[in-house]
Every structure is written in structure tokens, then in C-alpha cells.
Backbone as XML, in Angstrom:
<?xml version="1.0"?>
<chain id="A" units="angstrom">
  <residue number="1" name="MET">
    <atom name="N" x="0.818" y="-1.193" z="0.000"/>
    <atom name="CA" x="0.000" y="0.000" z="0.000"/>
    <atom name="C" x="0.865" y="1.262" z="0.000"/>
  </residue>
  <residue number="2" name="VAL">
    <atom name="N" x="1.977" y="1.222" z="0.729"/>
    <atom name="CA" x="2.861" y="2.390" z="0.794"/>
    <atom name="C" x="3.339" y="2.768" z="-0.609"/>
  </residue>
  <residue number="3" name="GLU">
    <atom name="N" x="3.701" y="1.781" z="-1.426"/>
    <atom name="CA" x="4.178" y="2.061" z="-2.774"/>
    <atom name="C" x="3.101" y="2.734" z="-3.607"/>
  </residue>
  <residue number="4" name="ALA">
    <atom name="N" x="1.862" y="2.305" z="-3.465"/>
    <atom name="CA" x="0.749" y="2.901" z="-4.215"/>
    <atom name="C" x="0.521" y="4.348" z="-3.790"/>
  </residue>
  <residue number="5" name="VAL">
    <atom name="N" x="0.544" y="4.608" z="-2.497"/>
    <atom name="CA" x="0.356" y="5.971" z="-2.006"/>
    <atom name="C" x="1.507" y="6.866" z="-2.461"/>
  </residue>
  <residue number="6" name="LYS">
    <atom name="N" x="2.725" y="6.346" z="-2.427"/>
    <atom name="CA" x="3.873" y="7.148" z="-2.896"/>
    <atom name="C" x="3.743" y="7.471" z="-4.379"/>
  </residue>
  <residue number="7" name="ALA">
    <atom name="N" x="3.205" y="6.563" z="-5.178"/>
    <atom name="CA" x="2.994" y="6.835" z="-6.606"/>
    <atom name="C" x="1.966" y="7.953" z="-6.793"/>
  </residue>
  <residue number="8" name="VAL">
    <atom name="N" x="0.923" y="7.946" z="-5.994"/>
    <atom name="CA" x="-0.093" y="9.010" z="-6.061"/>
    <atom name="C" x="0.522" y="10.340" z="-5.627"/>
  </residue>
  <residue number="9" name="ILE">
    <atom name="N" x="1.335" y="10.315" z="-4.572"/>
    <atom name="CA" x="2.011" y="11.530" z="-4.104"/>
    <atom name="C" x="2.897" y="12.102" z="-5.215"/>
  </residue>
  <residue number="10" name="ASP">
    <atom name="N" x="3.686" y="11.256" z="-5.848"/>
    <atom name="CA" x="4.553" y="11.708" z="-6.939"/>
    <atom name="C" x="3.734" y="12.318" z="-8.071"/>
  </residue>
  <residue number="11" name="PHE">
    <atom name="N" x="2.636" y="11.680" z="-8.426"/>
    <atom name="CA" x="1.769" y="12.202" z="-9.479"/>
    <atom name="C" x="1.208" y="13.572" z="-9.098"/>
  </residue>
  <residue number="12" name="CYS">
    <atom name="N" x="0.737" y="13.697" z="-7.875"/>
    <atom name="CA" x="0.143" y="14.964" z="-7.420"/>
    <atom name="C" x="1.159" y="16.100" z="-7.402"/>
  </residue>
  <residue number="13" name="PHE">
    <atom name="N" x="2.368" y="15.816" z="-6.943"/>
    <atom name="CA" x="3.387" y="16.852" z="-6.856"/>
    <atom name="C" x="4.066" y="17.120" z="-8.206"/>
  </residue>
  <residue number="14" name="ASP">
    <atom name="N" x="4.378" y="16.073" z="-8.963"/>
    <atom name="CA" x="5.118" y="16.238" z="-10.208"/>
    <atom name="C" x="4.224" y="16.614" z="-11.388"/>
  </residue>
  <residue number="15" name="ASP">
    <atom name="N" x="3.129" y="15.901" z="-11.569"/>
    <atom name="CA" x="2.282" y="16.125" z="-12.743"/>
    <atom name="C" x="1.225" y="17.206" z="-12.507"/>
  </residue>
  <residue number="16" name="LEU">
    <atom name="N" x="0.589" y="17.172" z="-11.352"/>
    <atom name="CA" x="-0.448" y="18.167" z="-11.055"/>
    <atom name="C" x="0.120" y="19.441" z="-10.448"/>
  </residue>
  <residue number="17" name="GLU">
    <atom name="N" x="1.381" y="19.378" z="-10.033"/>
    <atom name="CA" x="2.094" y="20.513" z="-9.450"/>
    <atom name="C" x="1.395" y="21.101" z="-8.218"/>
  </residue>
  <residue number="18" name="LEU">
    <atom name="N" x="0.859" y="20.220" z="-7.378"/>
    <atom name="CA" x="0.245" y="20.654" z="-6.122"/>
    <atom name="C" x="1.337" y="20.968" z="-5.106"/>
  </residue>
  <residue number="19" name="ASP">
    <atom name="N" x="1.034" y="21.836" z="-4.170"/>
    <atom name="CA" x="1.994" y="22.222" z="-3.141"/>
    <atom name="C" x="1.866" y="21.402" z="-1.862"/>
  </residue>
  <residue number="20" name="ALA">
    <atom name="N" x="0.684" y="20.841" z="-1.624"/>
    <atom name="CA" x="0.457" y="20.078" z="-0.394"/>
    <atom name="C" x="-0.694" y="19.099" z="-0.609"/>
  </residue>
  <residue number="21" name="LEU">
    <atom name="N" x="-0.690" y="18.055" z="0.191"/>
    <atom name="CA" x="-1.766" y="17.060" z="0.188"/>
    <atom name="C" x="-2.263" y="16.873" z="1.609"/>
  </residue>
  <residue number="22" name="THR">
    <atom name="N" x="-3.551" y="16.609" z="1.744"/>
    <atom name="CA" x="-4.104" y="16.270" z="3.050"/>
    <atom name="C" x="-4.760" y="14.905" z="2.975"/>
  </residue>
  <residue number="23" name="SER">
    <atom name="N" x="-4.846" y="14.267" z="4.119"/>
    <atom name="CA" x="-5.479" y="12.961" z="4.194"/>
    <atom name="C" x="-6.008" y="12.762" z="5.602"/>
  </residue>
  <residue number="24" name="GLY">
    <atom name="N" x="-6.788" y="11.724" z="5.768"/>
    <atom name="CA" x="-7.319" y="11.432" z="7.091"/>
    <atom name="C" x="-7.712" y="9.969" z="7.216"/>
  </residue>
  <residue number="25" name="HIS">
    <atom name="N" x="-7.932" y="9.566" z="8.441"/>
    <atom name="CA" x="-8.377" y="8.197" z="8.693"/>
    <atom name="C" x="-9.144" y="8.147" z="10.000"/>
  </residue>
  <residue number="26" name="ASP">
    <atom name="N" x="-9.934" y="7.123" z="10.142"/>
    <atom name="CA" x="-10.644" y="6.884" z="11.394"/>
    <atom name="C" x="-9.613" y="6.560" z="12.471"/>
  </residue>
  <residue number="27" name="PRO">
    <atom name="N" x="-9.788" y="7.088" z="13.674"/>
    <atom name="CA" x="-8.803" y="6.837" z="14.733"/>
    <atom name="C" x="-8.539" y="5.355" z="15.018"/>
  </residue>
  <residue number="28" name="SER">
    <atom name="N" x="-9.481" y="4.501" z="14.742"/>
    <atom name="CA" x="-9.284" y="3.075" z="15.018"/>
    <atom name="C" x="-8.535" y="2.351" z="13.892"/>
  </residue>
  <residue number="29" name="ASN">
    <atom name="N" x="-8.297" y="3.020" z="12.774"/>
    <atom name="CA" x="-7.646" y="2.386" z="11.629"/>
    <atom name="C" x="-6.130" y="2.587" z="11.711"/>
  </residue>
  <residue number="30" name="VAL">
    <atom name="N" x="-5.483" y="1.728" z="12.456"/>
    <atom name="CA" x="-4.046" y="1.827" z="12.714"/>
    <atom name="C" x="-3.227" y="1.605" z="11.444"/>
  </residue>
  <residue number="31" name="GLN">
    <atom name="N" x="-3.692" y="0.728" z="10.555"/>
    <atom name="CA" x="-2.948" y="0.475" z="9.316"/>
    <atom name="C" x="-2.869" y="1.731" z="8.452"/>
  </residue>
  <residue number="32" name="SER">
    <atom name="N" x="-3.960" y="2.473" z="8.342"/>
    <atom name="CA" x="-3.941" y="3.710" z="7.559"/>
    <atom name="C" x="-3.003" y="4.733" z="8.182"/>
  </residue>
  <residue number="33" name="LYS">
    <atom name="N" x="-2.989" y="4.801" z="9.498"/>
    <atom name="CA" x="-2.076" y="5.711" z="10.197"/>
    <atom name="C" x="-0.634" y="5.378" z="9.830"/>
  </residue>
  <residue number="34" name="ARG">
    <atom name="N" x="-0.287" y="4.107" z="9.849"/>
    <atom name="CA" x="1.087" y="3.688" z="9.533"/>
    <atom name="C" x="1.467" y="4.028" z="8.097"/>
  </residue>
  <residue number="35" name="VAL">
    <atom name="N" x="0.539" y="3.819" z="7.165"/>
    <atom name="CA" x="0.819" y="4.128" z="5.763"/>
    <atom name="C" x="1.089" y="5.619" z="5.598"/>
  </residue>
  <residue number="36" name="LEU">
    <atom name="N" x="0.232" y="6.461" z="6.175"/>
    <atom name="CA" x="0.419" y="7.913" z="6.054"/>
    <atom name="C" x="1.749" y="8.351" z="6.654"/>
  </residue>
  <residue number="37" name="GLU">
    <atom name="N" x="2.079" y="7.826" z="7.806"/>
    <atom name="CA" x="3.331" y="8.212" z="8.458"/>
    <atom name="C" x="4.547" y="7.734" z="7.664"/>
  </residue>
  <residue number="38" name="LYS">
    <atom name="N" x="4.490" y="6.515" z="7.104"/>
    <atom name="CA" x="5.601" y="6.007" z="6.291"/>
    <atom name="C" x="5.780" y="6.821" z="5.013"/>
  </residue>
  <residue number="39" name="CYS">
    <atom name="N" x="4.710" y="7.446" z="4.548"/>
    <atom name="CA" x="4.766" y="8.258" z="3.332"/>
    <atom name="C" x="5.138" y="9.708" z="3.626"/>
  </residue>
  <residue number="40" name="GLY">
    <atom name="N" x="5.368" y="10.037" z="4.889"/>
    <atom name="CA" x="5.831" y="11.374" z="5.233"/>
    <atom name="C" x="4.780" y="12.348" z="5.693"/>
  </residue>
  <residue number="41" name="PHE">
    <atom name="N" x="3.529" y="11.931" z="5.769"/>
    <atom name="CA" x="2.479" y="12.826" z="6.239"/>
    <atom name="C" x="2.670" y="13.119" z="7.723"/>
  </residue>
  <residue number="42" name="GLY">
    <atom name="N" x="2.377" y="14.342" z="8.120"/>
    <atom name="CA" x="2.470" y="14.738" z="9.516"/>
    <atom name="C" x="1.092" y="14.971" z="10.107"/>
  </residue>
  <residue number="43" name="TYR">
    <atom name="N" x="0.895" y="14.491" z="11.313"/>
    <atom name="CA" x="-0.383" y="14.651" z="12.009"/>
    <atom name="C" x="-0.651" y="16.121" z="12.298"/>
  </residue>
  <residue number="44" name="VAL">
    <atom name="N" x="-1.892" y="16.555" z="12.071"/>
    <atom name="CA" x="-2.300" y="17.938" z="12.326"/>
    <atom name="C" x="-3.273" y="18.005" z="13.500"/>
  </residue>
  <residue number="45" name="LYS">
    <atom name="N" x="-4.393" y="17.287" z="13.391"/>
    <atom name="CA" x="-5.402" y="17.315" z="14.451"/>
    <atom name="C" x="-6.447" y="16.233" z="14.216"/>
  </residue>
  <residue number="46" name="THR">
    <atom name="N" x="-7.240" y="15.980" z="15.224"/>
    <atom name="CA" x="-8.388" y="15.095" z="15.090"/>
    <atom name="C" x="-9.626" y="15.964" z="14.990"/>
  </residue>
  <residue number="47" name="SER">
    <atom name="N" x="-10.377" y="15.757" z="13.912"/>
    <atom name="CA" x="-11.583" y="16.541" z="13.665"/>
    <atom name="C" x="-12.820" y="15.712" z="13.974"/>
  </residue>
  <residue number="48" name="GLU">
    <atom name="N" x="-13.877" y="16.409" z="14.310"/>
    <atom name="CA" x="-15.152" y="15.774" z="14.622"/>
    <atom name="C" x="-16.157" y="16.159" z="13.538"/>
  </residue>
  <residue number="49" name="TYR">
    <atom name="N" x="-16.891" y="15.181" z="13.033"/>
    <atom name="CA" x="-17.875" y="15.419" z="11.987"/>
    <atom name="C" x="-19.220" y="14.855" z="12.413"/>
  </residue>
  <residue number="50" name="TYR">
    <atom name="N" x="-20.269" y="15.620" z="12.138"/>
    <atom name="CA" x="-21.618" y="15.157" z="12.413"/>
    <atom name="C" x="-22.370" y="15.032" z="11.098"/>
  </residue>
  <residue number="51" name="TYR">
    <atom name="N" x="-22.884" y="13.835" z="10.823"/>
    <atom name="CA" x="-23.662" y="13.570" z="9.629"/>
    <atom name="C" x="-25.133" y="13.563" z="10.021"/>
  </residue>
  <residue number="52" name="GLU">
    <atom name="N" x="-25.785" y="14.684" z="9.733"/>
    <atom name="CA" x="-27.167" y="14.871" z="10.168"/>
    <atom name="C" x="-28.106" y="13.811" z="9.607"/>
  </residue>
  <residue number="53" name="GLN">
    <atom name="N" x="-27.935" y="13.469" z="8.321"/>
    <atom name="CA" x="-28.836" y="12.508" z="7.685"/>
    <atom name="C" x="-28.781" y="11.132" z="8.351"/>
  </residue>
  <residue number="54" name="PHE">
    <atom name="N" x="-27.676" y="10.828" z="9.023"/>
    <atom name="CA" x="-27.538" y="9.543" z="9.710"/>
    <atom name="C" x="-27.553" y="9.694" z="11.230"/>
  </residue>
  <residue number="55" name="ASP">
    <atom name="N" x="-27.624" y="10.925" z="11.708"/>
    <atom name="CA" x="-27.519" y="11.220" z="13.137"/>
    <atom name="C" x="-26.282" y="10.517" z="13.710"/>
  </residue>
  <residue number="56" name="LEU">
    <atom name="N" x="-25.150" y="10.762" z="13.032"/>
    <atom name="CA" x="-23.914" y="10.052" z="13.353"/>
    <atom name="C" x="-22.792" y="11.049" z="13.614"/>
  </residue>
  <residue number="57" name="LEU">
    <atom name="N" x="-22.119" y="10.881" z="14.741"/>
    <atom name="CA" x="-20.938" y="11.672" z="15.081"/>
    <atom name="C" x="-19.715" y="10.787" z="14.868"/>
  </residue>
  <residue number="58" name="THR">
    <atom name="N" x="-18.760" y="11.280" z="14.104"/>
    <atom name="CA" x="-17.562" y="10.500" z="13.806"/>
    <atom name="C" x="-16.327" y="11.393" z="13.921"/>
  </residue>
  <residue number="59" name="HIS">
    <atom name="N" x="-15.159" y="10.778" z="13.918"/>
    <atom name="CA" x="-13.908" y="11.515" z="14.049"/>
    <atom name="C" x="-12.960" y="11.119" z="12.921"/>
  </residue>
  <residue number="60" name="SER">
    <atom name="N" x="-12.048" y="12.023" z="12.595"/>
    <atom name="CA" x="-11.046" y="11.761" z="11.575"/>
    <atom name="C" x="-9.735" y="12.375" z="12.026"/>
  </residue>
  <residue number="61" name="MET">
    <atom name="N" x="-8.674" y="11.574" z="11.980"/>
    <atom name="CA" x="-7.338" y="12.087" z="12.268"/>
    <atom name="C" x="-6.808" y="12.677" z="10.969"/>
  </residue>
  <residue number="62" name="ARG">
    <atom name="N" x="-6.445" y="13.959" z="10.978"/>
    <atom name="CA" x="-6.065" y="14.686" z="9.773"/>
    <atom name="C" x="-4.552" y="14.852" z="9.673"/>
  </residue>
  <residue number="63" name="TYR">
    <atom name="N" x="-4.016" y="14.692" z="8.455"/>
    <atom name="CA" x="-2.584" y="14.760" z="8.181"/>
    <atom name="C" x="-2.330" y="15.673" z="6.988"/>
  </residue>
  <residue number="64" name="ILE">
    <atom name="N" x="-1.098" y="16.179" z="6.889"/>
    <atom name="CA" x="-0.697" y="16.995" z="5.750"/>
    <atom name="C" x="0.715" y="16.609" z="5.317"/>
  </residue>
  <residue number="65" name="LEU">
    <atom name="N" x="0.959" y="16.780" z="4.011"/>
    <atom name="CA" x="2.277" y="16.556" z="3.440"/>
    <atom name="C" x="2.567" y="17.722" z="2.505"/>
  </residue>
  <residue number="66" name="HIS">
    <atom name="N" x="3.649" y="18.454" z="2.760"/>
    <atom name="CA" x="4.051" y="19.588" z="1.938"/>
    <atom name="C" x="5.084" y="19.138" z="0.919"/>
  </residue>
  <residue number="67" name="LYS">
    <atom name="N" x="4.975" y="19.656" z="-0.290"/>
    <atom name="CA" x="5.894" y="19.294" z="-1.366"/>
    <atom name="C" x="7.348" y="19.579" z="-0.997"/>
  </residue>
  <residue number="68" name="GLU">
    <atom name="N" x="7.619" y="20.732" z="-0.373"/>
    <atom name="CA" x="8.998" y="21.095" z="-0.013"/>
    <atom name="C" x="9.622" y="20.065" z="0.912"/>
  </residue>
  <residue number="69" name="LYS">
    <atom name="N" x="8.847" y="19.530" z="1.815"/>
    <atom name="CA" x="9.390" y="18.579" z="2.794"/>
    <atom name="C" x="9.756" y="17.256" z="2.114"/>
  </residue>
  <residue number="70" name="THR">
    <atom name="N" x="9.057" y="16.886" z="1.069"/>
    <atom name="CA" x="9.396" y="15.633" z="0.376"/>
    <atom name="C" x="10.701" y="15.796" z="-0.381"/>
  </residue>
  <residue number="71" name="LYS">
    <atom name="N" x="10.968" y="16.988" z="-0.910"/>
    <atom name="CA" x="12.226" y="17.226" z="-1.623"/>
    <atom name="C" x="13.405" y="17.218" z="-0.661"/>
  </residue>
  <residue number="72" name="VAL">
    <atom name="N" x="13.223" y="17.790" z="0.541"/>
    <atom name="CA" x="14.288" y="17.818" z="1.535"/>
    <atom name="C" x="14.589" y="16.398" z="1.994"/>
  </residue>
  <residue number="73" name="ALA">
    <atom name="N" x="13.554" y="15.603" z="2.237"/>
    <atom name="CA" x="13.743" y="14.226" z="2.706"/>
    <atom name="C" x="14.432" y="13.371" z="1.640"/>
  </residue>
  <residue number="74" name="ALA">
    <atom name="N" x="14.116" y="13.617" z="0.374"/>
    <atom name="CA" x="14.716" y="12.837" z="-0.694"/>
    <atom name="C" x="16.127" y="13.310" z="-1.024"/>
  </residue>
  <residue number="75" name="GLY">
    <atom name="N" x="16.414" y="14.613" z="-0.700"/>
    <atom name="CA" x="17.624" y="15.278" z="-1.071"/>
    <atom name="C" x="18.896" y="14.724" z="-0.632"/>
  </residue>
</chain>
């Protein structure tokens, strides 16, 4: 999975010329957390979302990856 995410990151930064990417996962999804961290994403905060149509309160751990930081790490 890490290789697939890194390919998407490369595409977003190299081909789409984006400056940053964000991602998130459910706090109980430890595998997703590991993938994001191995790909260089940094934790920002845990957000709370309420879905009115389902009367459901959920949480998401939010991460960010800046293009400059990937160049420094690869450098």
C-alpha cells in the first residue's frame, strides 16, 4: 500500500504541481495511520464530523504533506 500511495504523491506533486496534500483516517484504523506516516504525512489534528442525515458523530485524524518537505527528505 505504501508504494501505491507514494505513486499518487509523486503524481500529485510532479504532474499536477500541487503544493500540499491532506489525508485522514478513522482513529481506530491503525494500518492507515502507519501508511500515512511512512509516506511522510504529519499529524495535524483530530476533527469531529456530524452527519445529520444519519444522526452520526464520527472523528477523523487529519494529516498533511508539503511538497517542499518531500524534496528535503529525498535530497
